[in-house]
C-alpha positions, 0 to 999 in steps of 0.5 A: 684713259678712254673708258670703254662703254658696254652699249645696247640699243633697242628700237621699235625696228630691233628684236635683238638684245636683252629684254624681260617681262615684268608683272605690273598692275596693268598686266605684263609690261616689256623691260628693255635695256637701253644702255649699260656700262654707265658710271654713276649715271644721274639724269636722262633727257630724251630728244625728239628723234628718241635719241638721248643724253645721259649725265654721269655725276663725275662730269661726263655727258653722253649722247646715245643714238643709233647703237653708239654712245659719244662723249660730249665735249664742252660740258662745264667743269663740275665739283665732283664731291659726295652728291655733287657733280654733273647732275640733271639734263632737260631738253628744251621745249623748242629743241627742234628750233634751238637745239638747246639743253639745260644742265644743272651741276655743283659749280666750283665756288670759293670755299666749295661748290653751289648748285648752278644751271647752264644752257647750251646748244647741242651740236648737230654732230652730237659730240659737243656743246657750244655757246654754253652760258651759266644763267643761275648760281645759287648763293651761298655755296658750301664745303660739304658734298650733300643736298644739292637738289638739282632737278630743272623743269621747263614750264609751258611759258619757257621759265625754268623751275630749279630745285636746290637743297639745303646743303646740310645748312638746316636753318638756311632753308627758312632764310629767304636771303639765300637760295638754299632749300628752295625751288627757284624760277628763272627765265631761260636767260637767267633773268627773274620773271616779274610775277615770281612771288618775292620779286618786290620784296628787297629781303628775299632773293627774287628767284625764289618760288618756294622755300623750306625744302631739305633736299628735292631731287624729283620734279615734273609738271602735271597735266594742269601745269602744276609742279610736283616735287619729291624730296629727301627727309631725314630718318623718315619724312621723305615727302611728295609736295605740290608746289605753290608760289611763295609757300613754306614747306616747313623744313626744318621747323616741321617734319615727319621724320627725326634726325639720324640720331633719333632726336625730334626735328623742330617743332613737330609734324605741323605748324600754321602757315607751313605746307603739308606734304601731299604724301610722305614715307616712314621709313624713308625710301630715298625718292629721287626722279619723279614723273607725272604720267600722261597715260599715253600707253597705259591709260589706267595710269594717267595722272599718277606719280612715279617715284624712284627709290634709291634705298628699297630699289622700286619705283613707287606709283602714287594715286588718288586723293588723298595721294598714297603709294598704290603700287611698287614696281620692283624687279632685279633691274629697279636697283637704286632708281635715280631718274624716271622720265617718259618718252614721246611714245608713252614708254617709261625710261629709268636709271638703275644707279646700281646697274649703271644702266637705263631701262625702258618700260613699254607695251608688249 
């Protein structure tokens, strides 16, 4: 049965609908409801005209514009199991010319599912995807429903960074002959860039950019074009990492957390040849979306990282060197923050999974 969505759209020309004021380190900030009534939303992609696309984990893709939400047809079949389903959406940098967008999802595979990336053209009518191609599929897949990772970020040169979880197979994150527990880099057509760090090593998957990750669910580029990733630890040890090509981020050999049983993980918190996180949380906050802010609306926040907490219902702001959590933006609306992105005007949009709602933070 066609589910009815409760829709509320606010634009710079509208003063109707729900909004509130919250206190932050830069003073009073307006918080507006953008769309509500969503079923387990996972990601937001904002288009050049400020209409936007939202993914729902069960496999629905919604296009929201001019006060209406449309269900988009042509979405790939997903394995909606546990943490798997339709996950990230990223709008191509040259969308105005190509109308292309990228999706990540858990693709059904023999014996289970694996993280996959698709590219498709978004129709002018806003109701369907056309010319959809799957350009990457992680191997091996797995039968469990956890740790798909699944953010996709387009670099300035058009290549794509994709985060992939370990799928619950801890040792696989140190095995470079598979894609589990890695950040990969591919071209927009799925081919492998010639300057990838392991491209000439026959024993390593050529797509690999970094490895030793557990479940990276947040990723964004900073103003220097560097990739930052937030990832789930076990019990403690959630991390923010600055990604270097070819680097090993240690999971499950080193960690600042412990197993859920309380037992020690691996060999401790450090080991030669393995990267240290730029920041870690203990206890875990269950980090998801990550944004490096441009400073467009709030110059005081330029270059700061914003990370959503699924566990403690707030947005963490991280700043400084060494990087540390300097602010918690918390209100009833920051319930299980899954994704956080910046619009072209500098406003900050985030998904509250707990409320099935997308919110926008803007200046008063």
